[in-house]
MARSE-758319 format. One record per residue: x, z, y of N, C-alpha, C in turn; residue in one letter; chain; residue number from 1. Coordinates in steps of 0.05 Angstrom, whole numbers, plus 5000, padded with zeros to 4 digits. Example, Ala and Ser with C-alpha at 12.3 -4.5 7.8 and 13.67 -1.06 7.14 Angstrom:
# residues 2
+------+------+------+------+------+------+------+------+------+------+------+-----+
|  n_u |  n_w |  n_v | ca_u | ca_w | ca_v |  c_u |  c_w |  c_v | code | unit | pos |
+------+------+------+------+------+------+------+------+------+------+------+-----+
| 5264 | 5156 | 4886 | 5246 | 5156 | 4910 | 5264 | 5156 | 4934 |    a |    A |   1 |
| 5257 | 5142 | 4955 | 5273 | 5143 | 4979 | 5258 | 5157 | 5001 |    s |    A |   2 |
+------+------+------+------+------+------+------+------+------+------+------+-----+
This chain:
# residues 94
+------+------+------+------+------+------+------+------+------+------+------+-----+
|  n_u |  n_w |  n_v | ca_u | ca_w | ca_v |  c_u |  c_w |  c_v | code | unit | pos |
+------+------+------+------+------+------+------+------+------+------+------+-----+
| 7415 | 0538 | 3364 | 7432 | 0514 | 3364 | 7454 | 0520 | 3384 |    m |    A |   1 |
| 7479 | 0512 | 3379 | 7500 | 0516 | 3397 | 7498 | 0498 | 3423 |    p |    A |   2 |
| 7508 | 0508 | 3445 | 7506 | 0493 | 3469 | 7518 | 0465 | 3468 |    m |    A |   3 |
| 7539 | 0463 | 3451 | 7553 | 0438 | 3447 | 7536 | 0414 | 3437 |    g |    A |   4 |
| 7514 | 0423 | 3423 | 7495 | 0402 | 3414 | 7482 | 0387 | 3437 |    e |    A |   5 |
| 7480 | 0398 | 3461 | 7470 | 0384 | 3483 | 7485 | 0360 | 3492 |    l |    A |   6 |
| 7511 | 0358 | 3482 | 7528 | 0334 | 3487 | 7524 | 0313 | 3465 |    d |    A |   7 |
| 7509 | 0319 | 3445 | 7506 | 0300 | 3422 | 7476 | 0297 | 3415 |    r |    A |   8 |
| 7460 | 0293 | 3433 | 7431 | 0290 | 3427 | 7425 | 0262 | 3415 |    l |    A |   9 |
| 7408 | 0261 | 3394 | 7402 | 0235 | 3382 | 7386 | 0218 | 3401 |    p |    A |  10 |
| 7392 | 0192 | 3402 | 7376 | 0174 | 3421 | 7380 | 0145 | 3410 |    l |    A |  11 |
| 7358 | 0133 | 3402 | 7357 | 0105 | 3395 | 7378 | 0099 | 3373 |    d |    A |  12 |
| 7382 | 0117 | 3353 | 7402 | 0112 | 3333 | 7430 | 0119 | 3339 |    g |    A |  13 |
| 7434 | 0127 | 3364 | 7461 | 0136 | 3372 | 7460 | 0164 | 3384 |    g |    A |  14 |
| 7479 | 0171 | 3401 | 7479 | 0198 | 3412 | 7482 | 0195 | 3443 |    r |    A |  15 |
| 7474 | 0215 | 3456 | 7476 | 0217 | 3486 | 7480 | 0247 | 3494 |    t |    A |  16 |
| 7491 | 0250 | 3518 | 7493 | 0277 | 3528 | 7469 | 0284 | 3546 |    s |    A |  17 |
| 7461 | 0309 | 3548 | 7442 | 0320 | 3565 | 7451 | 0319 | 3593 |    f |    A |  18 |
| 7477 | 0318 | 3597 | 7491 | 0319 | 3624 | 7505 | 0294 | 3631 |    f |    A |  19 |
| 7507 | 0290 | 3657 | 7525 | 0269 | 3665 | 7553 | 0277 | 3659 |    y |    A |  20 |
| 7570 | 0259 | 3652 | 7598 | 0267 | 3643 | 7620 | 0256 | 3663 |    r |    A |  21 |
| 7612 | 0242 | 3683 | 7632 | 0232 | 3703 | 7618 | 0228 | 3729 |    e |    A |  22 |
| 7634 | 0224 | 3749 | 7624 | 0218 | 3776 | 7614 | 0243 | 3792 |    g |    A |  23 |
| 7600 | 0237 | 3811 | 7589 | 0258 | 3831 | 7572 | 0278 | 3815 |    l |    A |  24 |
| 7557 | 0268 | 3796 | 7537 | 0285 | 3782 | 7549 | 0299 | 3756 |    r |    A |  25 |
| 7575 | 0297 | 3753 | 7587 | 0308 | 3728 | 7578 | 0337 | 3724 |    e |    A |  26 |
| 7568 | 0344 | 3700 | 7561 | 0371 | 3694 | 7532 | 0378 | 3701 |    g |    A |  27 |
| 7518 | 0358 | 3714 | 7490 | 0363 | 3722 | 7471 | 0350 | 3700 |    h |    A |  28 |
| 7448 | 0363 | 3698 | 7429 | 0352 | 3678 | 7418 | 0325 | 3686 |    v |    A |  29 |
| 7417 | 0305 | 3668 | 7408 | 0280 | 3674 | 7379 | 0280 | 3683 |    k |    A |  30 |
| 7373 | 0267 | 3705 | 7345 | 0267 | 3716 | 7335 | 0291 | 3728 |    g |    A |  31 |
| 7353 | 0311 | 3736 | 7344 | 0335 | 3747 | 7345 | 0336 | 3777 |    s |    A |  32 |
| 7350 | 0313 | 3790 | 7354 | 0315 | 3819 | 7327 | 0322 | 3832 |    s |    A |  33 |
| 7329 | 0336 | 3854 | 7306 | 0346 | 3869 | 7309 | 0336 | 3898 |    k |    A |  34 |
| 7297 | 0313 | 3903 | 7300 | 0299 | 3930 | 7295 | 0318 | 3954 |    p |    A |  35 |
| 7273 | 0332 | 3952 | 7266 | 0349 | 3975 | 7285 | 0371 | 3979 |    w |    A |  36 |
| 7294 | 0384 | 3958 | 7314 | 0406 | 3961 | 7340 | 0393 | 3973 |    e |    A |  37 |
| 7347 | 0371 | 3962 | 7372 | 0358 | 3973 | 7370 | 0351 | 4002 |    s |    A |  38 |
| 7347 | 0340 | 4009 | 7342 | 0332 | 4036 | 7345 | 0356 | 4057 |    l |    A |  39 |
| 7333 | 0378 | 4048 | 7331 | 0401 | 4067 | 7354 | 0421 | 4065 |    f |    A |  40 |
| 7366 | 0422 | 4041 | 7385 | 0444 | 4037 | 7415 | 0433 | 4033 |    l |    A |  41 |
| 7418 | 0408 | 4030 | 7446 | 0399 | 4023 | 7465 | 0403 | 4047 |    s |    A |  42 |
| 7456 | 0400 | 4072 | 7473 | 0404 | 4094 | 7480 | 0434 | 4099 |    l |    A |  43 |
| 7461 | 0451 | 4097 | 7468 | 0479 | 4101 | 7486 | 0491 | 4079 |    p |    A |  44 |
| 7482 | 0480 | 4055 | 7497 | 0491 | 4031 | 7523 | 0474 | 4027 |    s |    A |  45 |
| 7526 | 0453 | 4040 | 7549 | 0434 | 4037 | 7550 | 0424 | 4009 |    l |    A |  46 |
| 7526 | 0419 | 3997 | 7526 | 0411 | 3969 | 7504 | 0389 | 3968 |    d |    A |  47 |
| 7512 | 0363 | 3964 | 7493 | 0342 | 3963 | 7475 | 0343 | 3939 |    p |    A |  48 |
| 7482 | 0358 | 3919 | 7466 | 0360 | 3894 | 7452 | 0387 | 3892 |    l |    A |  49 |
| 7449 | 0401 | 3913 | 7436 | 0428 | 3913 | 7409 | 0425 | 3898 |    v |    A |  50 |
| 7403 | 0443 | 3881 | 7377 | 0445 | 3867 | 7377 | 0431 | 3841 |    g |    A |  51 |
| 7397 | 0413 | 3836 | 7398 | 0400 | 3810 | 7407 | 0419 | 3788 |    s |    A |  52 |
| 7395 | 0417 | 3765 | 7403 | 0436 | 3743 | 7430 | 0429 | 3734 |    d |    A |  53 |
| 7444 | 0449 | 3727 | 7473 | 0446 | 3718 | 7479 | 0457 | 3690 |    k |    A |  54 |
| 7501 | 0448 | 3678 | 7510 | 0459 | 3653 | 7520 | 0486 | 3657 |    a |    A |  55 |
| 7515 | 0506 | 3640 | 7525 | 0533 | 3643 | 7550 | 0535 | 3624 |    y |    A |  56 |
| 7572 | 0537 | 3636 | 7597 | 0539 | 3620 | 7621 | 0541 | 3639 |    g |    A |  57 |
| 7644 | 0538 | 3627 | 7669 | 0540 | 3644 | 7669 | 0519 | 3664 |    d |    A |  58 |
| 7675 | 0526 | 3689 | 7675 | 0508 | 3711 | 7695 | 0485 | 3709 |    r |    A |  59 |
| 7717 | 0490 | 3694 | 7736 | 0470 | 3688 | 7726 | 0449 | 3669 |    l |    A |  60 |
| 7708 | 0456 | 3653 | 7696 | 0439 | 3632 | 7672 | 0423 | 3644 |    e |    A |  61 |
| 7655 | 0438 | 3658 | 7630 | 0427 | 3669 | 7634 | 0411 | 3693 |    t |    A |  62 |
| 7655 | 0418 | 3709 | 7660 | 0402 | 3733 | 7644 | 0413 | 3758 |    g |    A |  63 |
| 7630 | 0435 | 3756 | 7614 | 0445 | 3779 | 7612 | 0475 | 3778 |    n |    A |  64 |
| 7607 | 0488 | 3800 | 7602 | 0517 | 3802 | 7573 | 0522 | 3796 |    p |    A |  65 |
| 7567 | 0546 | 3788 | 7539 | 0555 | 3783 | 7533 | 0578 | 3803 |    l |    A |  66 |
| 7535 | 0571 | 3829 | 7529 | 0592 | 3849 | 7500 | 0597 | 3853 |    y |    A |  67 |
| 7493 | 0621 | 3864 | 7466 | 0629 | 3868 | 7462 | 0634 | 3897 |    t |    A |  68 |
| 7480 | 0632 | 3914 | 7476 | 0635 | 3943 | 7482 | 0606 | 3957 |    s |    A |  69 |
| 7463 | 0599 | 3974 | 7467 | 0575 | 3988 | 7488 | 0575 | 4010 |    l |    A |  70 |
| 7496 | 0598 | 4018 | 7516 | 0600 | 4039 | 7543 | 0592 | 4028 |    e |    A |  71 |
| 7557 | 0572 | 4040 | 7582 | 0561 | 4027 | 7602 | 0583 | 4023 |    p |    A |  72 |
| 7603 | 0602 | 4043 | 7624 | 0623 | 4042 | 7618 | 0644 | 4019 |    w |    A |  73 |
| 7594 | 0643 | 4007 | 7588 | 0663 | 3987 | 7583 | 0649 | 3960 |    n |    A |  74 |
| 7589 | 0624 | 3958 | 7584 | 0609 | 3933 | 7602 | 0619 | 3910 |    q |    A |  75 |
| 7629 | 0625 | 3917 | 7646 | 0635 | 3896 | 7638 | 0663 | 3886 |    e |    A |  76 |
| 7631 | 0679 | 3905 | 7624 | 0707 | 3898 | 7597 | 0709 | 3882 |    a |    A |  77 |
| 7581 | 0689 | 3886 | 7555 | 0688 | 3873 | 7554 | 0671 | 3848 |    s |    A |  78 |
| 7577 | 0662 | 3839 | 7578 | 0646 | 3814 | 7572 | 0663 | 3791 |    d |    A |  79 |
| 7551 | 0654 | 3775 | 7541 | 0669 | 3751 | 7561 | 0672 | 3729 |    m |    A |  80 |
| 7581 | 0655 | 3730 | 7600 | 0654 | 3707 | 7618 | 0678 | 3707 |    r |    A |  81 |
| 7620 | 0691 | 3730 | 7635 | 0717 | 3731 | 7612 | 0738 | 3736 |    d |    A |  82 |
| 7599 | 0745 | 3713 | 7574 | 0760 | 3716 | 7578 | 0788 | 3730 |    f |    A |  83 |
| 7599 | 0802 | 3724 | 7603 | 0828 | 3739 | 7604 | 0823 | 3771 |    p |    A |  84 |
| 7619 | 0803 | 3778 | 7622 | 0796 | 3807 | 7595 | 0788 | 3817 |    r |    A |  85 |
| 7580 | 0772 | 3801 | 7554 | 0762 | 3811 | 7536 | 0785 | 3815 |    f |    A |  86 |
| 7535 | 0805 | 3797 | 7518 | 0828 | 3799 | 7526 | 0846 | 3824 |    l |    A |  87 |
| 7552 | 0849 | 3827 | 7561 | 0863 | 3851 | 7553 | 0849 | 3877 |    t |    A |  88 |
| 7555 | 0823 | 3879 | 7548 | 0809 | 3902 | 7519 | 0813 | 3909 |    f |    A |  89 |
| 7502 | 0813 | 3889 | 7474 | 0816 | 3894 | 7464 | 0846 | 3895 |    w |    A |  90 |
| 7484 | 0864 | 3898 | 7476 | 0892 | 3901 | 7473 | 0910 | 3878 |    g |    A |  91 |
| 7478 | 0901 | 3855 | 7476 | 0917 | 3831 | 7501 | 0935 | 3829 |    w |    A |  92 |
| 7497 | 0958 | 3821 | 7519 | 0976 | 3816 | 7522 | 0985 | 3787 |    r |    A |  93 |
| 7546 | 0989 | 3779 | 7551 | 0995 | 3749 | 7548 | 1025 | 3747 |    s |    A |  94 |
+------+------+------+------+------+------+------+------+------+------+------+-----+
């Protein structure tokens, strides 16, 4: 099934998205908040929604980065959407 189908899931005779589409949680999976991760890791990562599942796609469309390092200065370099840069960041060599 195409990823786009996650924006049109059937619900009670209508449709809904798997993701929040606006506000602070835009691009995050509905109901995926992890309170303990947020409590302990939001300040060091500078991300109040750390640990919440996110949409995998273009950052301009999803509204959030898909970083894999909690260190704020490494979040751009560890973004999985630029896979070659992500692999280099984590020590993989081509």
